[in-house]
DRENDO-1510 file (C-alpha; in Angstrom, 1 decimal, always signed):
<recs>
REC; n; res; u; v; w
REC; 1; UNK; +335.0; -33.7; +139.1 .
REC; 2; UNK; +332.2; -33.0; +141.8 .
REC; 3; UNK; +333.9; -31.7; +145.1 .
REC; 4; UNK; +332.9; -33.9; +148.1 .
REC; 5; UNK; +330.8; -32.2; +150.8 .
REC; 6; UNK; +332.2; -32.8; +154.4 .
REC; 7; UNK; +330.4; -35.7; +156.0 .
REC; 8; UNK; +329.5; -33.9; +159.3 .
REC; 9; UNK; +327.8; -31.0; +157.0 .
REC; 10; UNK; +325.6; -33.7; +155.4 .
REC; 11; UNK; +324.7; -35.1; +158.6 .
REC; 12; UNK; +323.8; -31.8; +160.0 .
REC; 13; UNK; +321.3; -30.8; +157.3 .
REC; 14; UNK; +319.8; -34.7; +157.4 .
REC; 15; UNK; +321.5; -35.8; +154.3 .
REC; 16; UNK; +323.0; -39.3; +153.7 .
REC; 17; UNK; +326.9; -40.1; +153.5 .
REC; 18; UNK; +328.4; -39.6; +150.0 .
REC; 19; UNK; +328.7; -36.8; +147.5 .
REC; 20; UNK; +326.1; -34.6; +148.5 .
REC; 21; UNK; +324.7; -34.8; +145.0 .
REC; 22; UNK; +321.1; -35.9; +144.1 .
REC; 23; UNK; +321.2; -39.6; +144.8 .
REC; 24; UNK; +322.6; -39.0; +148.1 .
REC; 25; UNK; +319.9; -36.7; +149.3 .
REC; 26; UNK; +316.8; -38.1; +147.8 .
REC; 27; UNK; +315.6; -40.1; +150.4 .
REC; 28; UNK; +312.2; -40.5; +148.7 .
REC; 29; UNK; +313.2; -42.5; +145.6 .
REC; 30; UNK; +311.6; -45.2; +147.3 .
REC; 31; UNK; +308.1; -44.1; +146.4 .
REC; 32; UNK; +305.1; -44.2; +148.6 .
REC; 33; UNK; +302.0; -46.1; +147.3 .
REC; 34; UNK; +299.6; -43.1; +147.6 .
REC; 35; UNK; +296.9; -45.2; +149.0 .
REC; 36; UNK; +297.3; -43.6; +152.3 .
REC; 37; UNK; +298.4; -40.2; +153.5 .
REC; 38; UNK; +302.3; -40.4; +153.7 .
REC; 39; UNK; +303.9; -39.7; +157.2 .
REC; 40; UNK; +305.2; -36.4; +157.8 .
REC; 41; UNK; +309.0; -36.1; +157.9 .
REC; 42; UNK; +311.0; -34.0; +160.2 .
REC; 43; UNK; +311.7; -30.7; +158.9 .
REC; 44; UNK; +315.7; -30.1; +158.4 .
REC; 45; UNK; +316.0; -27.0; +160.6 .
REC; 46; UNK; +320.0; -27.4; +160.2 .
REC; 47; UNK; +319.5; -26.6; +156.4 .
REC; 48; UNK; +318.2; -23.1; +157.4 .
REC; 49; UNK; +320.4; -20.1; +157.6 .
REC; 50; UNK; +322.5; -20.3; +160.7 .
REC; 51; UNK; +320.8; -17.0; +162.2 .
REC; 52; UNK; +317.5; -18.9; +161.9 .
REC; 53; UNK; +318.2; -22.1; +163.5 .
REC; 54; UNK; +318.0; -21.4; +167.3 .
REC; 55; UNK; +315.0; -19.2; +167.0 .
REC; 56; UNK; +313.1; -22.0; +165.0 .
REC; 57; UNK; +313.9; -24.7; +167.8 .
REC; 58; UNK; +313.2; -22.4; +170.6 .
REC; 59; UNK; +309.8; -20.9; +169.2 .
REC; 60; UNK; +308.5; -24.6; +168.2 .
REC; 61; UNK; +309.3; -25.7; +171.8 .
REC; 62; UNK; +308.0; -22.6; +173.5 .
REC; 63; UNK; +304.8; -22.2; +171.4 .
REC; 64; UNK; +304.1; -25.9; +171.0 .
REC; 65; UNK; +304.1; -26.1; +167.2 .
REC; 66; UNK; +306.0; -27.9; +164.5 .
REC; 67; UNK; +309.3; -26.1; +163.7 .
REC; 68; UNK; +308.3; -25.7; +160.0 .
REC; 69; UNK; +305.3; -23.3; +161.2 .
REC; 70; UNK; +308.2; -21.0; +162.2 .
REC; 71; UNK; +310.8; -21.8; +159.3 .
REC; 72; UNK; +308.5; -21.5; +156.2 .
REC; 73; UNK; +307.3; -18.0; +157.0 .
REC; 74; UNK; +311.0; -17.1; +157.7 .
REC; 75; UNK; +311.8; -18.1; +154.2 .
REC; 76; UNK; +309.1; -15.7; +152.8 .
REC; 77; UNK; +310.1; -12.9; +155.1 .
REC; 78; UNK; +314.1; -13.2; +154.3 .
REC; 79; UNK; +313.0; -13.3; +150.6 .
REC; 80; UNK; +311.2; -10.2; +150.7 .
REC; 81; UNK; +314.3; -8.5; +152.8 .
REC; 82; UNK; +316.4; -9.4; +149.7 .
REC; 83; UNK; +313.5; -8.5; +147.5 .
REC; 84; UNK; +314.6; -6.9; +144.0 .
REC; 85; UNK; +318.2; -6.2; +145.3 .
REC; 86; UNK; +319.6; -9.7; +144.1 .
REC; 87; UNK; +318.8; -12.5; +141.7 .
REC; 88; UNK; +320.5; -16.0; +141.4 .
REC; 89; UNK; +321.9; -16.9; +138.2 .
REC; 90; UNK; +321.6; -20.4; +137.4 .
REC; 91; UNK; +322.7; -19.9; +133.8 .
REC; 92; UNK; +322.4; -17.4; +131.0 .
REC; 93; UNK; +318.6; -16.2; +130.8 .
REC; 94; UNK; +317.6; -18.2; +133.9 .
REC; 95; UNK; +317.7; -16.2; +136.8 .
REC; 96; UNK; +315.3; -16.4; +140.1 .
REC; 97; UNK; +314.3; -14.0; +142.6 .
REC; 98; UNK; +313.7; -14.6; +146.2 .
REC; 99; UNK; +309.8; -14.8; +145.8 .
REC; 100; UNK; +308.3; -17.4; +148.1 .
REC; 101; UNK; +304.5; -18.2; +148.3 .
REC; 102; UNK; +304.4; -20.2; +151.6 .
REC; 103; UNK; +301.5; -22.2; +153.1 .
REC; 104; UNK; +301.4; -24.1; +156.5 .
REC; 105; UNK; +298.7; -26.5; +157.0 .
REC; 106; UNK; +297.2; -27.1; +160.3 .
REC; 107; UNK; +293.9; -27.1; +162.4 .
REC; 108; UNK; +292.7; -24.0; +164.3 .
REC; 109; UNK; +294.5; -25.1; +167.4 .
REC; 110; UNK; +297.9; -25.8; +165.8 .
REC; 111; UNK; +299.5; -22.6; +166.6 .
REC; 112; UNK; +300.1; -21.3; +163.3 .
REC; 113; UNK; +299.4; -17.7; +164.1 .
REC; 114; UNK; +301.8; -17.4; +167.1 .
REC; 115; UNK; +304.5; -19.2; +164.9 .
REC; 116; UNK; +304.0; -16.7; +162.2 .
REC; 117; UNK; +304.2; -13.7; +164.5 .
REC; 118; UNK; +307.6; -14.9; +165.4 .
REC; 119; UNK; +308.7; -15.3; +161.9 .
REC; 120; UNK; +307.2; -11.8; +160.8 .
REC; 121; UNK; +308.1; -9.7; +163.7 .
REC; 122; UNK; +311.2; -8.1; +162.2 .
REC; 123; UNK; +309.4; -7.0; +159.2 .
REC; 124; UNK; +306.4; -5.5; +161.1 .
REC; 125; UNK; +308.9; -3.8; +163.6 .
REC; 126; UNK; +310.5; -2.0; +160.5 .
REC; 127; UNK; +307.2; -1.2; +159.3 .
REC; 128; UNK; +306.5; +0.6; +162.3 .
REC; 129; UNK; +309.6; +2.6; +162.2 .
REC; 130; UNK; +309.0; +3.5; +158.6 .
REC; 131; UNK; +305.5; +4.7; +159.3 .
REC; 132; UNK; +306.8; +6.8; +162.1 .
REC; 133; UNK; +309.4; +8.3; +159.8 .
REC; 134; UNK; +306.7; +9.1; +157.2 .
REC; 135; UNK; +304.7; +10.9; +159.7 .
REC; 136; UNK; +307.4; +13.3; +160.5 .
REC; 137; UNK; +308.2; +13.7; +156.7 .
REC; 138; UNK; +304.7; +14.5; +156.2 .
REC; 139; UNK; +304.5; +17.1; +158.8 .
REC; 140; UNK; +307.5; +18.9; +157.3 .
REC; 141; UNK; +305.8; +18.5; +153.9 .
REC; 142; UNK; +302.6; +20.2; +155.3 .
REC; 143; UNK; +304.7; +23.1; +156.5 .
REC; 144; UNK; +306.5; +23.3; +153.3 .
REC; 145; UNK; +303.1; +23.3; +151.5 .
REC; 146; UNK; +301.9; +26.3; +153.6 .
REC; 147; UNK; +305.3; +28.1; +152.5 .
REC; 148; UNK; +304.7; +27.2; +148.9 .
REC; 149; UNK; +300.9; +28.6; +148.8 .
REC; 150; UNK; +302.3; +31.7; +150.5 .
REC; 151; UNK; +305.2; +32.0; +147.8 .
REC; 152; UNK; +302.6; +31.4; +145.0 .
REC; 153; UNK; +300.4; +34.1; +145.9 .
REC; 154; UNK; +303.2; +36.6; +146.2 .
REC; 155; UNK; +304.8; +35.4; +142.8 .
REC; 156; UNK; +301.3; +35.7; +141.1 .
REC; 157; UNK; +300.8; +39.3; +142.4 .
REC; 158; UNK; +304.1; +40.1; +140.6 .
REC; 159; UNK; +302.8; +38.2; +137.5 .
REC; 160; UNK; +305.5; +35.5; +137.8 .
REC; 161; UNK; +304.8; +31.7; +137.2 .
REC; 162; UNK; +304.1; +29.4; +140.1 .
REC; 163; UNK; +307.2; +27.9; +142.1 .
REC; 164; UNK; +307.6; +24.3; +141.9 .
REC; 165; UNK; +305.5; +22.5; +144.8 .
REC; 166; UNK; +307.4; +20.3; +147.3 .
REC; 167; UNK; +307.4; +16.6; +146.7 .
REC; 168; UNK; +305.0; +14.7; +148.9 .
REC; 169; UNK; +306.6; +11.9; +150.8 .
REC; 170; UNK; +305.7; +8.3; +150.5 .
REC; 171; UNK; +305.7; +5.7; +153.1 .
REC; 172; UNK; +307.7; +2.4; +152.0 .
REC; 173; UNK; +306.0; -0.9; +153.1 .
REC; 174; UNK; +307.7; -4.1; +154.1 .
REC; 175; UNK; +304.5; -5.9; +154.9 .
REC; 176; UNK; +300.7; -6.0; +154.0 .
REC; 177; UNK; +297.8; -7.8; +154.9 .
REC; 178; UNK; +294.4; -7.2; +153.4 .
REC; 179; UNK; +294.7; -5.3; +150.1 .
REC; 180; UNK; +293.4; -5.1; +146.5 .
REC; 181; UNK; +295.4; -5.7; +143.6 .
REC; 182; UNK; +295.2; -2.3; +142.6 .
REC; 183; UNK; +296.4; -0.9; +146.2 .
REC; 184; UNK; +299.1; -3.5; +146.2 .
REC; 185; UNK; +300.4; -2.1; +142.6 .
REC; 186; UNK; +300.4; +1.3; +144.3 .
REC; 187; UNK; +302.6; -0.2; +147.3 .
REC; 188; UNK; +304.9; -1.8; +144.8 .
REC; 189; UNK; +305.4; +1.5; +143.1 .
REC; 190; UNK; +306.3; +3.3; +146.3 .
REC; 191; UNK; +308.3; +0.1; +147.6 .
REC; 192; UNK; +310.6; -0.8; +144.7 .
REC; 193; UNK; +312.5; -3.5; +146.9 .
REC; 194; UNK; +309.3; -5.5; +147.4 .
REC; 195; UNK; +306.6; -6.3; +149.9 .
REC; 196; UNK; +305.6; -9.3; +151.8 .
REC; 197; UNK; +301.6; -10.2; +152.0 .
REC; 198; UNK; +301.3; -11.9; +155.7 .
REC; 199; UNK; +297.7; -13.4; +156.0 .
REC; 200; UNK; +296.5; -15.6; +159.0 .
REC; 201; UNK; +294.2; -17.8; +156.6 .
REC; 202; UNK; +294.9; -17.9; +152.9 .
REC; 203; UNK; +291.5; -19.9; +152.2 .
REC; 204; UNK; +289.4; -16.5; +152.0 .
REC; 205; UNK; +292.0; -15.0; +149.8 .
REC; 206; UNK; +292.0; -17.8; +147.5 .
REC; 207; UNK; +288.3; -18.1; +147.4 .
REC; 208; UNK; +287.8; -14.2; +146.9 .
REC; 209; UNK; +289.7; -14.2; +143.6 .
REC; 210; UNK; +287.5; -13.3; +140.6 .
REC; 211; UNK; +287.6; -16.9; +138.9 .
REC; 212; UNK; +285.8; -18.1; +141.8 .
REC; 213; UNK; +282.9; -15.6; +141.8 .
REC; 214; UNK; +279.9; -16.5; +139.4 .
REC; 215; UNK; +280.4; -14.8; +136.0 .
REC; 216; UNK; +283.6; -13.0; +137.3 .
REC; 217; UNK; +286.1; -12.4; +134.6 .
REC; 218; UNK; +288.5; -10.1; +136.6 .
REC; 219; UNK; +292.2; -10.2; +136.6 .
REC; 220; UNK; +293.1; -10.8; +140.2 .
REC; 221; UNK; +294.1; -14.5; +139.9 .
REC; 222; UNK; +296.2; -13.7; +136.7 .
REC; 223; UNK; +298.1; -10.9; +138.8 .
REC; 224; UNK; +299.0; -13.5; +141.3 .
REC; 225; UNK; +300.1; -16.0; +138.7 .
REC; 226; UNK; +302.3; -13.4; +137.1 .
REC; 227; UNK; +303.6; -12.2; +140.7 .
REC; 228; UNK; +305.1; -15.5; +141.4 .
REC; 229; UNK; +307.4; -15.2; +138.1 .
REC; 230; UNK; +307.9; -11.3; +138.8 .
REC; 231; UNK; +306.5; -10.6; +135.4 .
REC; 232; UNK; +305.8; -7.0; +134.6 .
REC; 233; UNK; +302.4; -6.1; +135.9 .
REC; 234; UNK; +299.8; -3.8; +134.6 .
REC; 235; UNK; +296.4; -2.9; +136.0 .
REC; 236; UNK; +293.8; -0.7; +134.2 .
REC; 237; UNK; +291.7; +1.4; +136.6 .
REC; 238; UNK; +288.3; +2.5; +135.8 .
REC; 239; UNK; +288.0; +6.3; +135.1 .
REC; 240; UNK; +291.7; +6.6; +135.0 .
REC; 241; UNK; +293.4; +7.4; +131.8 .
REC; 242; UNK; +296.8; +6.0; +133.1 .
REC; 243; UNK; +297.3; +2.4; +134.3 .
REC; 244; UNK; +299.2; +1.3; +137.2 .
REC; 245; UNK; +302.5; -0.3; +135.9 .
REC; 246; UNK; +305.2; -2.3; +137.9 .
REC; 247; UNK; +307.9; -3.4; +135.8 .
REC; 248; UNK; +309.8; -5.3; +138.5 .
REC; 249; UNK; +307.3; -6.5; +140.9 .
REC; 250; UNK; +308.2; -8.3; +144.0 .
REC; 251; UNK; +305.6; -9.7; +146.2 .
REC; 252; UNK; +306.0; -12.8; +148.6 .
REC; 253; UNK; +302.9; -14.4; +150.3 .
REC; 254; UNK; +302.7; -16.1; +153.8 .
REC; 255; UNK; +299.7; -17.6; +155.4 .
REC; 256; UNK; +297.9; -20.8; +156.5 .
REC; 257; UNK; +295.3; -23.1; +155.6 .
REC; 258; UNK; +293.2; -25.7; +157.6 .
REC; 259; UNK; +293.4; -29.4; +156.3 .
REC; 260; UNK; +289.6; -29.5; +155.8 .
REC; 261; UNK; +289.5; -26.9; +153.1 .
REC; 262; UNK; +292.4; -28.3; +151.0 .
REC; 263; UNK; +290.1; -30.4; +148.9 .
REC; 264; UNK; +287.6; -27.4; +148.5 .
REC; 265; UNK; +290.5; -25.2; +147.2 .
REC; 266; UNK; +291.6; -27.9; +144.8 .
REC; 267; UNK; +288.1; -27.4; +142.9 .
REC; 268; UNK; +289.3; -24.2; +141.6 .
REC; 269; UNK; +290.8; -23.5; +138.1 .
REC; 270; UNK; +293.7; -25.7; +137.1 .
REC; 271; UNK; +296.0; -22.8; +136.5 .
REC; 272; UNK; +298.9; -23.9; +138.7 .
REC; 273; UNK; +298.0; -21.5; +141.5 .
REC; 274; UNK; +298.2; -24.0; +144.3 .
REC; 275; UNK; +301.4; -25.6; +142.6 .
REC; 276; UNK; +303.2; -22.1; +143.2 .
REC; 277; UNK; +303.1; -22.6; +147.0 .
REC; 278; UNK; +305.7; -24.3; +149.2 .
REC; 279; UNK; +303.7; -26.2; +151.6 .
REC; 280; UNK; +304.3; -27.6; +155.2 .
REC; 281; UNK; +301.8; -30.1; +156.2 .
REC; 282; UNK; +303.4; -31.7; +159.7 .
REC; 283; UNK; +301.8; -33.9; +162.2 .
REC; 284; UNK; +300.2; -32.0; +165.1 .
REC; 285; UNK; +301.9; -31.3; +168.3 .
REC; 286; UNK; +300.3; -32.3; +171.6 .
REC; 287; UNK; +298.9; -29.0; +173.3 .
REC; 288; UNK; +299.8; -28.1; +176.7 .
REC; 289; UNK; +301.8; -25.7; +179.0 .
REC; 290; UNK; +305.5; -25.4; +178.2 .
REC; 291; UNK; +308.0; -23.8; +180.4 .
REC; 292; UNK; +310.6; -22.9; +177.8 .
REC; 293; UNK; +310.8; -19.5; +176.4 .
REC; 294; UNK; +312.4; -17.9; +173.5 .
REC; 295; UNK; +315.6; -16.3; +174.2 .
REC; 296; UNK; +316.4; -12.5; +173.3 .
REC; 297; UNK; +319.6; -13.9; +171.9 .
REC; 298; UNK; +317.8; -16.0; +169.3 .
REC; 299; UNK; +315.3; -13.3; +168.3 .
REC; 300; UNK; +318.2; -10.7; +168.0 .
REC; 301; UNK; +320.2; -12.8; +165.8 .
REC; 302; UNK; +317.3; -13.3; +163.3 .
REC; 303; UNK; +316.2; -9.8; +163.4 .
REC; 304; UNK; +319.9; -8.6; +162.5 .
REC; 305; UNK; +320.1; -11.0; +159.5 .
REC; 306; UNK; +316.7; -9.5; +158.2 .
REC; 307; UNK; +317.9; -5.8; +158.9 .
REC; 308; UNK; +321.2; -6.7; +157.3 .
REC; 309; UNK; +319.6; -8.2; +154.1 .
REC; 310; UNK; +317.1; -5.3; +153.9 .
REC; 311; UNK; +319.8; -2.7; +153.7 .
REC; 312; UNK; +322.1; -4.3; +150.9 .
REC; 313; UNK; +322.2; -1.9; +148.1 .
REC; 314; UNK; +319.3; -1.8; +145.7 .
REC; 315; UNK; +320.8; -0.8; +142.3 .
REC; 316; UNK; +318.4; +1.1; +139.7 .
REC; 317; UNK; +318.7; +1.7; +136.1 .
REC; 318; UNK; +318.7; +5.2; +134.3 .
REC; 319; UNK; +314.8; +5.4; +134.6 .
REC; 320; UNK; +314.7; +4.5; +138.4 .
REC; 321; UNK; +313.7; +0.9; +137.9 .
REC; 322; UNK; +315.3; -1.8; +140.1 .
REC; 323; UNK; +318.2; -3.5; +138.6 .
REC; 324; UNK; +319.1; -6.7; +140.6 .
REC; 325; UNK; +322.6; -7.7; +141.1 .
REC; 326; UNK; +323.2; -11.2; +140.0 .
REC; 327; UNK; +324.7; -14.1; +142.4 .
REC; 328; UNK; +326.7; -16.7; +140.4 .
REC; 329; UNK; +327.6; -20.4; +141.5 .
REC; 330; UNK; +331.1; -21.5; +142.3 .
REC; 331; UNK; +332.3; -24.3; +140.1 .
REC; 332; UNK; +331.8; -27.2; +142.9 .
REC; 333; UNK; +328.3; -25.5; +143.6 .
REC; 334; UNK; +327.4; -25.6; +140.0 .
REC; 335; UNK; +328.5; -29.4; +139.8 .
REC; 336; UNK; +326.2; -30.3; +142.7 .
REC; 337; UNK; +323.2; -28.0; +141.3 .
REC; 338; UNK; +323.5; -29.9; +137.8 .
REC; 339; UNK; +323.4; -33.4; +139.6 .
REC; 340; UNK; +320.5; -32.3; +141.7 .
REC; 341; UNK; +318.5; -30.8; +139.1 .
REC; 342; UNK; +318.9; -33.8; +136.8 .
REC; 343; UNK; +317.9; -36.1; +139.7 .
REC; 344; UNK; +314.8; -34.1; +140.3 .
REC; 345; UNK; +313.8; -34.4; +136.7 .
REC; 346; UNK; +314.7; -38.2; +136.6 .
REC; 347; UNK; +312.2; -38.7; +139.5 .
REC; 348; UNK; +309.6; -36.9; +137.5 .
REC; 349; UNK; +310.0; -39.3; +134.5 .
REC; 350; UNK; +309.8; -42.3; +136.4 .
REC; 351; UNK; +307.0; -44.7; +135.8 .
REC; 352; UNK; +304.0; -44.2; +138.0 .
REC; 353; UNK; +304.8; -40.7; +138.9 .
REC; 354; UNK; +301.4; -38.9; +139.4 .
REC; 355; UNK; +300.6; -36.4; +136.5 .
REC; 356; UNK; +299.1; -34.3; +139.3 .
REC; 357; UNK; +302.4; -33.5; +140.8 .
REC; 358; UNK; +304.2; -32.6; +137.6 .
REC; 359; UNK; +303.1; -28.9; +138.1 .
REC; 360; UNK; +304.4; -28.7; +141.8 .
REC; 361; UNK; +307.8; -30.5; +140.9 .
REC; 362; UNK; +308.3; -28.1; +138.1 .
REC; 363; UNK; +307.9; -25.2; +140.5 .
REC; 364; UNK; +310.2; -27.0; +143.1 .
REC; 365; UNK; +313.0; -26.6; +140.4 .
REC; 366; UNK; +312.4; -22.8; +140.5 .
REC; 367; UNK; +312.5; -22.8; +144.2 .
REC; 368; UNK; +315.6; -24.7; +144.2 .
REC; 369; UNK; +317.4; -21.4; +142.9 .
REC; 370; UNK; +315.5; -19.5; +145.3 .
REC; 371; UNK; +316.5; -21.3; +148.2 .
REC; 372; UNK; +320.2; -21.1; +147.0 .
REC; 373; UNK; +319.9; -17.3; +146.8 .
REC; 374; UNK; +318.6; -16.9; +150.4 .
REC; 375; UNK; +321.0; -19.4; +151.8 .
REC; 376; UNK; +324.0; -17.7; +150.1 .
REC; 377; UNK; +322.9; -14.3; +151.0 .
REC; 378; UNK; +322.4; -15.2; +154.5 .
REC; 379; UNK; +325.7; -16.8; +154.8 .
REC; 380; UNK; +327.5; -13.8; +153.2 .
REC; 381; UNK; +325.9; -11.4; +155.6 .
REC; 382; UNK; +326.8; -13.2; +158.7 .
REC; 383; UNK; +330.2; -14.3; +157.6 .
REC; 384; UNK; +330.7; -10.9; +155.8 .
REC; 385; UNK; +332.1; -12.8; +152.9 .
REC; 386; UNK; +331.6; -12.7; +149.0 .
REC; 387; UNK; +328.0; -12.9; +147.7 .
REC; 388; UNK; +328.5; -16.1; +145.7 .
REC; 389; UNK; +326.7; -19.4; +146.0 .
REC; 390; UNK; +329.0; -22.1; +147.3 .
REC; 391; UNK; +328.5; -26.1; +147.4 .
REC; 392; UNK; +327.2; -26.1; +151.1 .
REC; 393; UNK; +324.2; -23.7; +150.0 .
REC; 394; UNK; +323.2; -26.0; +147.2 .
REC; 395; UNK; +323.4; -29.1; +149.6 .
REC; 396; UNK; +321.3; -27.3; +152.1 .
REC; 397; UNK; +318.8; -26.2; +149.5 .
REC; 398; UNK; +318.6; -29.7; +148.4 .
REC; 399; UNK; +317.7; -30.8; +151.9 .
REC; 400; UNK; +315.0; -28.3; +152.0 .
REC; 401; UNK; +313.6; -29.1; +148.5 .
REC; 402; UNK; +313.5; -32.8; +149.5 .
REC; 403; UNK; +311.3; -32.0; +152.5 .
REC; 404; UNK; +309.0; -29.7; +150.4 .
REC; 405; UNK; +308.7; -32.6; +147.9 .
REC; 406; UNK; +307.5; -34.9; +150.4 .
REC; 407; UNK; +305.0; -32.3; +151.7 .
REC; 408; UNK; +303.7; -31.9; +148.1 .
REC; 409; UNK; +303.2; -35.8; +147.8 .
REC; 410; UNK; +301.4; -35.4; +151.4 .
REC; 411; UNK; +299.1; -32.7; +150.2 .
REC; 412; UNK; +298.6; -34.4; +147.0 .
REC; 413; UNK; +297.4; -37.6; +148.6 .
REC; 414; UNK; +295.1; -35.6; +150.9 .
REC; 415; UNK; +293.3; -33.8; +148.1 .
REC; 416; UNK; +293.4; -36.1; +145.1 .
REC; 417; UNK; +292.6; -39.7; +144.4 .
REC; 418; UNK; +295.7; -41.6; +143.3 .
REC; 419; UNK; +295.2; -43.5; +140.1 .
REC; 420; UNK; +295.6; -47.2; +140.8 .
REC; 421; UNK; +297.3; -47.7; +137.5 .
REC; 422; UNK; +300.1; -45.3; +138.5 .
REC; 423; UNK; +300.6; -47.2; +141.6 .
REC; 424; UNK; +300.8; -50.3; +139.6 .
REC; 425; UNK; +303.2; -48.8; +137.4 .
REC; 426; UNK; +305.4; -47.8; +140.4 .
REC; 427; UNK; +305.3; -51.4; +141.6 .
REC; 428; UNK; +306.2; -52.9; +138.3 .
REC; 429; UNK; +309.3; -50.5; +138.2 .
REC; 430; UNK; +310.4; -51.7; +141.6 .
REC; 431; UNK; +310.0; -55.3; +140.3 .
REC; 432; UNK; +311.8; -54.8; +137.2 .
REC; 433; UNK; +314.7; -53.1; +139.0 .
REC; 434; UNK; +315.1; -56.2; +141.2 .
REC; 435; UNK; +315.3; -58.1; +137.8 .
REC; 436; UNK; +317.9; -56.1; +136.1 .
REC; 437; UNK; +315.4; -53.9; +134.1 .
REC; 438; UNK; +313.8; -57.0; +132.0 .
REC; 439; UNK; +311.5; -59.8; +133.0 .
REC; 440; UNK; +310.1; -62.5; +130.7 .
REC; 441; UNK; +307.7; -65.2; +131.9 .
REC; 442; UNK; +304.1; -66.8; +132.1 .
REC; 443; UNK; +301.3; -64.5; +133.5 .
REC; 444; UNK; +301.0; -66.6; +136.7 .
REC; 445; UNK; +304.7; -66.0; +137.4 .
REC; 446; UNK; +304.2; -62.4; +137.1 .
REC; 447; UNK; +301.0; -62.5; +139.2 .
REC; 448; UNK; +303.1; -64.1; +141.9 .
REC; 449; UNK; +306.2; -62.1; +141.6 .
REC; 450; UNK; +304.7; -58.5; +141.6 .
REC; 451; UNK; +303.9; -57.0; +145.1 .
REC; 452; UNK; +301.1; -54.5; +144.6 .
REC; 453; UNK; +297.8; -53.6; +146.5 .
REC; 454; UNK; +294.5; -54.8; +145.3 .
REC; 455; UNK; +295.8; -57.3; +143.0 .
REC; 456; UNK; +293.1; -59.4; +141.0 .
REC; 457; UNK; +293.0; -63.0; +142.1 .
REC; 458; UNK; +293.4; -64.3; +138.5 .
REC; 459; UNK; +296.6; -64.0; +136.8 .
REC; 460; UNK; +294.9; -63.1; +133.4 .
REC; 461; UNK; +292.9; -60.2; +134.9 .
REC; 462; UNK; +296.3; -59.0; +136.4 .
REC; 463; UNK; +297.9; -59.0; +133.0 .
REC; 464; UNK; +295.2; -56.7; +131.7 .
REC; 465; UNK; +295.7; -54.3; +134.3 .
REC; 466; UNK; +299.5; -54.5; +133.7 .
REC; 467; UNK; +298.9; -53.8; +129.9 .
REC; 468; UNK; +296.7; -50.7; +131.0 .
REC; 469; UNK; +299.3; -49.4; +133.5 .
REC; 470; UNK; +302.3; -49.7; +130.9 .
REC; 471; UNK; +300.2; -47.7; +128.2 .
REC; 472; UNK; +300.2; -44.7; +130.7 .
REC; 473; UNK; +304.1; -44.6; +131.1 .
REC; 474; UNK; +306.3; -44.3; +128.2 .
REC; 475; UNK; +309.4; -45.9; +130.1 .
REC; 476; UNK; +307.7; -49.1; +130.5 .
REC; 477; UNK; +307.4; -51.6; +127.5 .
REC; 478; UNK; +305.3; -54.7; +127.6 .
REC; 479; UNK; +304.4; -57.4; +125.2 .
REC; 480; UNK; +302.0; -60.5; +125.2 .
REC; 481; UNK; +303.0; -63.3; +122.8 .
REC; 482; UNK; +302.9; -67.1; +122.3 .
REC; 483; UNK; +306.1; -69.2; +122.5 .
REC; 484; UNK; +306.4; -72.9; +121.2 .
REC; 485; UNK; +307.9; -75.2; +123.5 .
REC; 486; UNK; +308.2; -79.1; +123.9 .
REC; 487; UNK; +306.8; -80.8; +127.3 .
REC; 488; UNK; +307.2; -84.3; +127.9 .
REC; 489; UNK; +307.8; -84.9; +124.2 .
REC; 490; UNK; +304.6; -83.1; +123.2 .
REC; 491; UNK; +305.1; -79.7; +121.1 .
REC; 492; UNK; +302.7; -77.0; +122.5 .
REC; 493; UNK; +302.6; -73.2; +123.1 .
REC; 494; UNK; +302.3; -71.1; +126.1 .
REC; 495; UNK; +301.5; -67.5; +126.7 .
REC; 496; UNK; +304.7; -65.4; +127.4 .
REC; 497; UNK; +304.7; -61.8; +128.9 .
REC; 498; UNK; +307.8; -59.4; +128.5 .
REC; 499; UNK; +308.4; -56.4; +130.5 .
REC; 500; UNK; +311.2; -53.9; +130.2 .
REC; 501; UNK; +312.1; -50.7; +131.9 .
REC; 502; UNK; +313.6; -48.2; +129.4 .
REC; 503; UNK; +316.4; -45.7; +130.3 .
REC; 504; UNK; +315.8; -42.0; +130.0 .
REC; 505; UNK; +317.8; -40.3; +127.3 .
</recs>
């Protein structure tokens, strides 16, 4: 039996009353028609880790930006703090790391950059400290090298072998900006926990990948496709006998894009690159002076969360490679998770679902686990409790996924032409659900009964469109037959259409 989630908790994170499973939080089962850009929905700030919520609200008000411009970069930052130290175990052989590719969408005056600075400040502050420590260690190394050279000369005079040189220090990285794939691999080798790539604008980064270059056949794009899955990465170097190899890569991405370049970026290879990004495409906030400021307490609580996640133990194997510790689900959390994932899949199989969104929805399933990992680890840090995913973490993750689903639909509508047959299939589904899943009648009755846009004036023309729409979706069944009837004592025939909505297995 599924545990019920407290009603006040559901309200806090923007969910309907009920059980806390998929049918309660999926507020988008009533589909948009995709003929105009769907309105943006409110970001569920209360679903974020408790240590983030005050800073999100205060920063959004002070800067004058949508809250998701702060919150989405926060997810990438917190994910990089966890890095290779933890994974979430959804089931045997299905684990997810907290790798996030995040992209906020807004015009140049939408305050994307100052919002991102608030979110990335803890990572950048730690990078300053690590750089200072590295410089001190390097000064000691240089002094040790002078002593080494002196000892080496003395030992050679006595005919003895050279002493072992001191080991050069390396600078661990938390965040990088502009870097090549080869340089990023070197960073990964020296920073086994992982790293965040934080960029103001992602458009140039995406355009610059080798597949966008005339005749380019490099591997940059493949590197990033693999990085999202944390697959082992190998980069061959010209003139070098040894390749750079990273067995447990961890790299997150955070940045922004202007709305007008979305369609341009969609013209690239259909390899699922854009599907890997969580996107936030909110309405703009009116500009102007604001007296409100960000409190020191809100900044400190978020910074402390980042630091505590960052210092959690990173286990390694006998070869020194990262060996992430796995978080499991409580029984009640697992029940909510299963219901949510099944509901997510049910939405994808609904007639009229745009084929262009299936890649995004597939990746959102993985992000469900990744969000559970961040939420559970953040709660465990603040409450000093066990590292385990609880039902409340899954419900909060569901609220965030619901938001990102809607944003994916909003972006999809902005960059792709919706197929009118898919729209008709959705409207037919709504019509059939209102009739218990089946309908039978003459073409004129169907033409009159189905509410849909751009409907032909003639019933016969509409029937042809219905047939074409049904052919695109296996859950819809359609037949067009003749039936003998008697009217006023005269035996005649009439054309009868039959429609049926098939259940998923």
